[in-house]
C-alpha positions in Angstrom: 0.0 0.0 0.0 1.4 3.5 -1.0 1.9 6.3 1.3 -0.7 8.2 -0.6 -3.3 5.4 -0.2 -2.6 5.3 3.6 -3.0 9.0 3.8 -6.1 9.1 2.1 -7.6 6.2 4.3 -6.6 8.2 7.5 -8.2 11.2 6.1 -11.5 9.4 5.4 -11.5 7.9 8.8 -11.0 11.2 10.5 -13.6 13.1 8.3 -16.2 10.2 8.9 -15.8 10.3 12.6 -16.2 14.1 12.6 -19.4 13.7 10.6 -20.8 11.0 12.7 -20.2 13.2 16.0 -21.7 16.2 14.2 -24.7 14.3 13.2 -25.9 14.4 16.9 -23.6 17.0 18.4 -25.7 17.2 21.6 -25.2 13.5 22.2 -21.6 13.8 21.7 -21.3 16.6 24.1 -23.1 14.5 26.6 -20.6 11.6 26.0 -17.8 13.9 26.9 -19.3 14.4 30.2 -18.5 10.8 31.1 -14.8 11.4 30.8 -15.1 13.6 34.0 -12.7 16.2 32.8 -15.3 19.0 32.1 -18.6 19.5 33.7 -19.8 22.9 32.7 -22.4 22.6 29.9 -21.1 25.5 28.0 -17.5 24.0 28.1 -18.9 20.5 27.1 -20.6 22.1 24.0 -17.3 23.9 23.2 -15.3 20.7 23.5 -17.6 18.8 21.3 -17.4 21.6 18.5 -13.8 22.0 18.8 -13.2 18.1 18.7 -15.3 17.8 15.6 -13.7 20.9 13.9 -10.2 19.5 14.7 -10.9 16.2 13.3 -12.5 17.8 10.1 -9.3 20.0 9.6 -6.9 17.1 9.9 -9.2 14.7 7.8 -9.6 17.1 5.0 -5.8 18.0 5.1 -5.0 14.4 4.7 -7.4 13.8 2.0 -6.1 16.8 0.1 -2.5 16.0 0.7 -1.6 18.9 2.7 1.4 17.5 4.5 3.3 20.7 5.7 6.6 18.9 5.7 5.3 16.1 7.7 3.8 18.2 10.5 0.2 17.0 9.4 1.2 13.4 10.4 2.7 14.6 13.5 -0.5 16.2 14.5 -2.6 13.2 13.7 -0.3 11.1 15.8 -0.3 13.5 18.7 -4.2 13.8 18.4 -4.5 9.8 18.5 -2.1 9.6 21.5 -4.2 12.4 23.3 -7.6 10.8 22.7 -6.3 7.3 23.8 -4.9 8.8 27.0 -8.3 10.3 27.8 -10.1 7.1 27.0 -7.6 4.9 29.2 -8.1 7.5 32.2 -11.8 7.5 31.9 -12.0 3.6 31.6 -9.6 3.1 34.6 -11.2 5.6 36.9 -14.8 5.9 35.9 -15.6 2.7 33.9 -16.2 4.3 30.6 -18.5 2.3 28.5 -18.8 4.3 25.2 -16.0 6.5 24.0 -18.1 8.6 21.5 -15.5 8.2 18.8 -18.2 7.8 16.3 -20.8 9.7 18.0 -24.2 8.2 19.2 -24.5 6.3 15.7 -21.8 3.7 16.5 -21.2 2.9 20.3 -17.7 1.7 20.7 -16.2 0.7 24.0 -12.8 1.8 25.3 -11.0 -1.5 24.4 -12.1 -1.4 20.7 -11.4 2.4 20.5 -7.8 1.8 21.8 -7.2 -1.0 19.4 -8.6 1.3 16.6 -6.2 4.0 17.7 -3.2 2.0 17.8 -3.9 0.8 14.3 -4.4 4.4 13.1 -1.2 5.4 14.8 0.7 2.6 12.8 -0.7 3.8 9.6 0.1 7.3 10.4 3.7 6.3 11.1 3.8 4.2 7.9 2.5 7.1 5.8 5.0 9.5 7.5 8.1 7.2 6.9 7.3 6.7 3.2 6.6 10.5 2.7 8.5 11.5 -0.6 11.6 13.3 0.3 12.9 14.5 -3.3 15.3 17.5 -3.4 14.3 20.5 -5.3 16.1 21.0 -8.5 18.6 23.9 -8.6 16.8 25.3 -11.9 13.5 25.8 -9.9 12.3 29.2 -9.1 12.5 30.2 -5.5 8.7 30.4 -5.4 8.5 26.7 -6.7 10.8 25.4 -4.1 8.9 27.1 -1.3 5.5 25.7 -2.4 7.2 22.3 -2.8 8.6 22.4 0.7 5.2 23.5 2.1 3.3 20.5 0.7 5.9 18.2 1.6 5.8 16.2 -1.5 9.2 17.2 -2.7 7.8 18.2 -6.0 7.2 21.6 -7.2 3.6 22.8 -8.0 2.7 22.4 -11.8 1.2 25.9 -12.8 -1.5 24.0 -14.8 -2.8 21.9 -12.0 -4.5 24.4 -9.6 -5.7 21.7 -7.1 -2.3 20.7 -6.2 -1.5 24.1 -5.2 -0.8 23.8 -1.3 -2.2 27.1 -0.5 -5.5 26.0 -2.0 -5.4 22.7 0.1 -4.8 24.8 3.1 -7.7 27.1 2.3 -10.0 24.0 1.9 -9.0 22.4 5.1 -9.3 25.7 7.0 -12.6 26.5 5.5 -14.1 23.0 6.3 -12.9 23.6 10.0 -14.5 27.0 10.2 -17.8 25.8 8.8 -18.1 23.1 11.4 -17.2 25.6 14.1 -19.9 28.1 12.8 -22.4 25.3 12.5 -21.7 24.1 16.2 -22.0 27.8 17.5 -25.2 28.6 15.6 -26.6 25.3 16.2 -27.3 25.9 19.9 -26.0 29.4 21.2 -23.6 29.3 24.0 -25.5 31.5 26.1 -28.3 29.1 26.4 -25.9 27.0 28.4 -23.9 29.4 30.2 -24.9 30.4 33.8 -26.7 33.8 33.9 -25.8 36.3 36.6 -28.0 38.2 39.0 -27.6 41.7 40.0 -25.0 40.9 42.6 -22.9 39.0 40.2 -23.8 35.5 41.6 -24.1 32.7 39.0 -27.3 31.1 38.4 -28.1 27.9 36.6 -31.1 26.8 34.7 -34.4 27.7 36.3 -36.8 25.1 38.0 -39.8 27.1 36.5 -41.6 25.2 34.0 -44.9 25.8 32.3 -45.9 22.8 30.3 -49.2 21.5 28.7 -49.1 17.5 28.8 -52.0 15.4 27.7 -54.7 18.2 28.0 -53.3 19.3 31.5 -51.3 22.5 32.4 -48.4 22.4 34.8 -46.8 25.6 36.2 -44.2 24.9 38.7 -43.9 28.7 39.7 -47.2 28.1 41.6 -47.6 25.6 44.2 -45.5 22.6 45.1 -44.1 19.8 42.8 -41.8 16.8 43.0 -39.7 17.0 39.9 -38.0 13.8 38.8 -35.3 13.9 36.3 -35.1 10.3 34.8 -33.8 8.6 31.9 -35.9 5.8 29.9 -32.8 3.6 29.7 -31.5 3.9 33.2 -32.0 0.8 35.3 -32.1 2.7 38.5 -34.6 5.1 37.0 -36.8 1.9 36.1 -36.5 0.5 39.5 -38.1 3.7 41.0 -41.1 3.9 38.8 -43.5 1.8 41.3 -42.2 4.0 44.3 -43.0 7.3 42.4 -46.4 5.8 41.4 -47.1 5.3 45.0 -46.6 8.9 45.8 -49.1 10.1 43.3 -51.9 8.2 45.4 -51.0 10.3 48.5 -53.8 12.8 49.1 -52.3 16.5 49.5 -48.9 15.4 48.1 -47.1 17.7 45.7 -47.6 16.9 42.2 -45.2 14.7 40.4 -43.7 15.6 37.0 -40.9 13.6 35.3 -38.5 15.2 32.8 -36.9 12.6 30.7 -33.7 11.8 28.7 -35.1 9.7 25.9 -33.1 7.2 23.7 -36.1 6.8 21.2 -39.8 6.7 20.9 -40.1 3.0 21.7 -38.1 3.4 25.1 -40.1 6.3 26.2 -43.4 4.5 25.4 -42.4 1.4 27.4 -41.4 3.7 30.3 -44.7 5.6 30.1 -46.6 2.2 30.1 -45.3 1.6 33.7 -45.4 5.2 34.9 -48.7 6.7 36.4 -47.2 10.2 36.4 -46.5 12.8 33.5 -43.2 11.9 31.6 -42.1 14.8 29.5 -39.1 14.8 27.3 -36.5 17.2 27.6 -33.6 18.5 25.6 -30.5 16.5 26.4 -28.2 19.4 27.2 -30.7 21.0 29.2 -31.7 17.9 31.1 -28.3 17.0 32.4 -27.7 20.3 34.1 -30.3 19.2 36.6 -28.5 16.0 37.8 -25.2 15.4 39.5 -23.3 12.3 38.4 -26.2 10.2 37.1 -30.0 10.1 37.5 -32.3 9.8 39.0 -32.5 13.1 40.7 -35.6 14.6 42.6 -36.5 18.1 43.5 -39.0 19.4 45.9 -40.1 22.6 44.5 -42.3 25.4 46.0 -43.3 28.3 43.9 -40.5 27.8 41.5 -37.6 27.4 44.2 -36.0 24.2 45.3 -36.8 23.2 48.9 -34.6 20.1 48.9 -33.3 17.4 46.4 -32.6 13.8 46.6 -30.2 11.6 44.5 -30.3 7.9 43.5 -33.7 7.0 45.2 -37.2 8.4 45.7 -37.2 10.3 49.0 -39.2 8.6 51.8 -42.6 10.2 52.3 -41.7 11.4 55.8 -38.6 13.1 54.6 -40.7 14.9 51.9 -43.2 15.9 54.5 -40.5 17.1 56.8 -38.8 19.1 54.1 -42.1 20.9 53.3 -42.6 21.9 57.0 -39.1 23.3 57.3 -37.7 20.3 59.2 -35.5 17.3 58.3 -34.9 14.2 60.4 -31.0 14.2 59.9 -30.2 17.8 59.1 -31.7 21.2 59.6 -33.3 23.1 56.8 -30.5 25.7 56.8 -28.0 22.8 56.0 -30.3 21.7 53.2 -30.7 25.2 51.7 -26.8 25.5 52.0 -26.5 22.3 50.1 -28.8 23.4 47.5 -26.9 26.8 47.2 -23.8 25.0 46.0 -25.5 22.3 43.9 -29.1 23.0 42.8 -29.4 24.5 39.3 -31.8 27.2 40.5 -29.3 28.5 42.9 -26.1 28.0 41.0 
């Protein structure tokens, strides 16, 4: 296999990986969260856009043959090593299951991804080693020599072949990268995910005030009390909590229960709703995960749009919910609960 063929294969793989991530950029941003390096939604979105743009830039450069005297291969190798290091870190410390290398379309575990990256590194080294290193002829003009050196091919640019001009190749590569960045930025504005600030400069996260119409009923969490559940239709823990949440809906005078769902597809949502006796409302992925900590489920007791208390992992006992409503908790004072909310709850930053 020639170095040019290897170069094109590498480029196609990078462009394909970038395209599959861009297909569902929100899901890819969510997958990045499982590496436990970034948590802020704005940074996760920026990392997703930057990753796709960088892979597009490298992929198009490889396909176009923009070698930059071998520096393109060096950047490809460094990128593969960096990605592999992150994967091994998240696999070792956080039991990473899906690396997100091909987005949500093709789930790939850390072992398979590491093997893939090792193979790509070997191809990169092969293409780099076989890179033509011809010497420019003494009769060439200085302009031709410079252009030949930039392309890394060892051959001067032929005036009749415009596509082989390295400046054009660089422009195409950079243009593709810029288009991806712009698409990512304007797909969902960054300000939708960045914390707002109040008059005192204190950061605020997303609000717990929702006005929703669902199956003919209107729910307004800015008035009255609600127990808000943030669940996933494919989460085993969330599935296990369904009967307990159903029981809460049968208690007179208990706050209304609403569930905001991270949904895999229509079929999984329908199966979840068949068991649930409470409203299950779909929520945008990037918005949804701002309301949880490490993983669902999470439950908020909300009064007039403000969080009173929250619970992770399990439905809170009825006694604990009633105690929180009355301003007393069995194991901690309400002041402690509010202090905890102030540092963790989305409605308080």
